[in-house]
N, C-alpha and C positions, 0 to 999 in steps of 0.2 A: 177588618172586623164587622160585621154587620147582626148585632146581638137580637135587634127588634127592629122590626117591618114599619118607621115612625118616620116621617120625613118633615122635622119640626127645625128650623132654625134656632131654636131657644134651650135643645137638650142635647145634652154631651156626654161621653164619656171621659172617666176622670182616673185621676189614680191609678194603681196598679194594672189595670185592664190595658190600660193605654201604656204602661212601660215594659209593661209582658211583651206585648206586640211587638213594641221597637227593641226589645231581645231578642224577638224571635220564640217566646216561651208560651208555656198554656197555661192560660187563666182561669182560676174554678172561680172566683168571684167579681160581679161585674157589676160597678158603682157606676151611677149617672148624676147629671147634675142637671139642674133643669134652670134658667137664668130667669129667675120670676119663684112663683108657687108653686113647690112640686106635688101637694098634694089638690090642689086645684087645678092642675093639666092632668093629673092621673084621672081625678073623678068625673074631667069633661074628655078623658081618651077614648078614640075609636082608631082601630086598625087604619093605617094608609090602605088607600084603594089599589095599590101598586101588587095586594096579596095574587097571585098567579090563579088562584081556582074562588070565581065569584062563589059566597055560600047565601043560600036562601034567608028571606029575609026573616031577619029577627033572631037570625043564627052567630050574625058576627059579632055582638056585642059579649056573648057567652068565651069569648078566648080571651078577654081580660076582668082578672079578677082584683081588688084589692085585698092585700093579705093582711098588710100590718099599714098604722098610720101612727105616728111619734108629732103630735103639733108642736111641742113648743120647739123642737128642733128643725120643723117643716120637713120631714122625711117621708117617706112612702116605700112601700113595698108591693108590688103588683106582682102577677102573675099573666103574663098575656102568650096565648098560641103556646104552652106547654113552659117558657121559661118564666123563672122568679129573679128580679133586677129590682133592686134597691137606689131608688131616685131622691136626693137630696136636693131643698129649692137652695139657690145660692144663698149664702147666709154670713154677716157680721158676728164676730162673739166675742166675749172676755173673759178670762180666768178670773174672777173677783177671789175664788179661791185657791190659789195656786198649788198645783198637784193634785185637784179635783177638775169633776167637769167644767168647761166653760158652758157660759151662760151666752145663751144667743140675745143679742140686741137688735138685729135690725135680719129680716128674711126678704129676699129676693132684690137683694143688692147686684151691682154688676160684677162679672166674671174676675174682674181684677181687684175688687174689695174679697171677693171670696177665696183667693187664692191665697191670700194671706195667713189662713187659717190653717194650711195644712202643714204637714210637717218636715220634708225636702223637698227640695225642687224636683227628686225622679220621680214624686209623686204628684207634680203640680200642674202636669200636664194636664191639657181639655182637647178632646176629638170629636169635631162637631158630628151627629149620627144624621144629619142630614147630607153633607158636603164632602166631609173625609178629612177635614182641614184639620191640623194642627194646630194648638193656638198655647204658647210658651212664653210667658212672662217672668219665668225666673230664672232661664237660662239651664231649665230640665233637661234639654236635647243634649247638649254638650256636654253634661254633667254624664249623662247617661254612657254617651261614648267614652268619656274619659274615666267611666267607671267611680265617679266620687260621687261621697255624699255631703250636703251643704244641707244647713238650716236656712230657714229663711230670714229669722231677726234673730237678735242676741238675747233676745227673753225667751227662746224655745223651748230648752230647756227646763226654766225656770218654770216656764207655763207648765208643762207636761214632759216631768222626768223619764215617764218610760219611755219616751223618744230615744233615749239610749239605749234602752234594751232592743229597741226596734233598729237601731242602727246596727247593733250586733250582731243581729238576724239577718241585713240586708249584706253584710258583710259574710256570713256566711252563704247564703243563697247566691248570690251574683258576684260575688271578690271586690264588691267597693269597700275603698276605705276614705274615710274622713278626711275633708279638706281642714287644711291645715287652722284656722281659725274654728271651725268648728269641732277643733279636739282641742283648742282652746278654752272654748266655751264649755265641752263637755266636764274637762279635769278641775274648770274653776268650779261648776257646781258639785261636783263628787267631792270637793273639800268642804263644800260648804253645804252640806244636803238640808234639806227642810223635810223631816220626817212625816210633815201630816199631808200625806196622802194617800191617792185612793190607792192599796194595795189589791184590790181586786183586778183594778186595769195593770198592776206590774206582776201581777201572777198570771193572766192571762198571755202576756208577752214571753215571762218565764216559761210558759208552756210549750209556745208556738219555738221560740228559738232553742231549747234544750232538746224540744223533741224530734229534730232535725240531728240529733245527735252529732255534734261535732267537738274534738278535743281540742282543736285550734280555738274555736269560739271559747270554749270553757278556760282555756287556758287567758284567751285576753280579757275574759269576764272578772278573773283572777288577777291577772298583772295590772291590770288598770285599774281597779278596787271598783270595776263599777258593781259588783257583787255589794259594795256598804251602801247599795240602795235597798236592799233587804236587811240587813243588819249591821251595826255599828263595830260587831266584835273583829278582831284581825283574825283573818282565814288564809293559811298557807294551801298551795298548790298539791293535791295527793302527787304521790309516786307512780302509783298506779294512773293506767290509760282507760277511763273509762269509755271511751269511743269502742275499744274492742270488746271490752266485756259484754257492751250492750248489744253490740253486731254478733257476737258467740253465742251469747244466751237468750237471742231473739226476746229481747225487753219490750212491753207495748207502752211503760209506761217512766223512757230514761228522765225527763226532767225532773222528777224526784229524789231519784239520784244525786245528778245534779246539784239542787238546791239542798239536799241533804246535809249534802258536804259541809255547808254554811253554818251547822248547826243551830243555830237559834232562827228559825223563820217561823215563829209564832206571830208575826205582823200578817201573813200571809191565809187567806181565807181559805184554809184546806177541809175537805172533803171526808168523813170519815173512813173509809179505804185509806185516801192519803196520810191520814194522821196515824192510822194503825200502821202504815210500813215503817213509819219516824218511830212511834212508841215501843213496838217489835224491837227494832235495831239497840233502842236505848236498853230494853229489858237484856239482852243477853249480856250475861256474864263472861265466863273464860269456860266455855268447855273443852274438855281436852280429851277424852276418849272418842274412838268414832260411835260408840250411845251416844253420849252425852252431845256431840256434835250434829246428831242424827235427830234428837229429839227435841234440840233446840231450834232447827231450821225446819223438821217436815210439815208443820204448819203455817209457816212463814210464806211469804210473798219471795216473789224472786228476786225484789227490788231491795226489800231486805237484806238479803243474802248478800246482793252486789254490791248492798253499801257498804256492811260487815268488811266486803275483801275488801273495798277503800279504805277505809278509815282504822281499823283495828287486826284483824287476821286474815289475812290475802290468801296463804296457804290452807287453813283449814275449812274459809268458804266455798274455795274452789276445789277442794277436796268433796266437800257433798255435794256441789252441782255435778261433777263429774263422775262421781263415782257413788256414794253413799244414798241420794236419794232416788238412784235406779233400782233397788232394793227392795223389795215389797213382799210381807209375811204374804203364807197362800191360807195357812190355818188360818179358820173362823170361829165363833162359837157354837156354832155347829157343831163344829168337828169336837169340839170338849165336850159337848152333851153328850157326843156317843160314845166316848170313851170313859164315860162316865163320872164327869166333873158337873155339877152342879151349878146353874149361873149363880154367879157373887161378884163380887171385888176383885177376886183373888185371880180373874179371866187377865184384868189389865198387866198384874205381877206377873203372869204367866208366861202373855203375849211379850213385854219386854226379857223375858230370860231367853223366850226364843229368839226373838229380837238381836239379840248379842252374839249369841251364836251365828246364826244368817249374815251377819255383818261381816263374821271372821269369813262363815264359805256362803257367798254368793249364790252360789250354785247349789246350796240344798233342796231337798225336794220336799214334796209336802207331808208324806210317807216321816220323812227325818224330823220336820218341824214336829209333827205329831210325838213319834218318840220323844223329843226332848220334851214336849209339853206334861206329858206321863210320868216320865222319870222325876222331872224337876216337883211334880205336885206331890206323886208318893213320897218322894225325898222329904219335900217341906213339910208338906199340910196334913201329912198322915204319920207325924212322927205320936 
């Protein structure tokens, strides 16, 4: 791993990028830490002379661009030679308000003090950007080898309960399991949850976990009471395999289906589109005929239909997805005008009549549809 061509003995790769390299996996996010003040480091940064092709005088500094600075947390995002990298200052922090963002108490601490703010030992490894040496204060290398998830201290979940969902995510991605003590800490917290927490962060972890689309993870989420982080209501595991439905129907937002199973997720800060998926699901009554099923779901998102399949009526929802939604009327308002029907609210009633017949005979041609429209109009509106 040699993302940046910077030879500074205080600069380290940290967290997931180191973990993934050890596991032989590609890492999409590059996090680095500077033992000291990362913002000052970035502001004084110039590329190391080891670049293969010397640049004209005055051009070298154009390789570096500071994209974003967060002074309270001592972090900086830079773009260097086309690569965007987040660099954090080593820091100490405390959770003055449990379940919310921590407060930084010191910037520029030692690596050994910095490591204690991290979530699991597997994400607590540092790799020197200068020498490639891996520094392991917490036994993370051993835990990666043994595929074990272990927190760094007993208040880890109390400080940040999102780590419980993050552990579930890592179990899906890597096949890791909580060590015995960490599992006891998790179970203890889930029996006495502090609901004054940052639900924006909870939502982020839910999205990352359930967009992986793992039925096994969802079963663990329910059976181990992890779902209680979102709602105190009792939730039962549905009989339907959500993972299979998501794969079959190529759902782009599977997380909202998994979360929707919980019922009350009002604590989560949902977007308008996400809220509409749930509202449309709640608005569904009990469609009986093919026409009612079609009209119920024709403007709903696939996520709404899948949620209906999981929680209410599997057969009707799947019947719509597999059969009914493929059926489309060929007739248009212009066709009605051509046969002498003036534009009016009656158009919708005529279209619905044609649709009722086409659902019975999907192979119906456009001429067949026009005949039905004309016959229906003459019979109903020309009496």
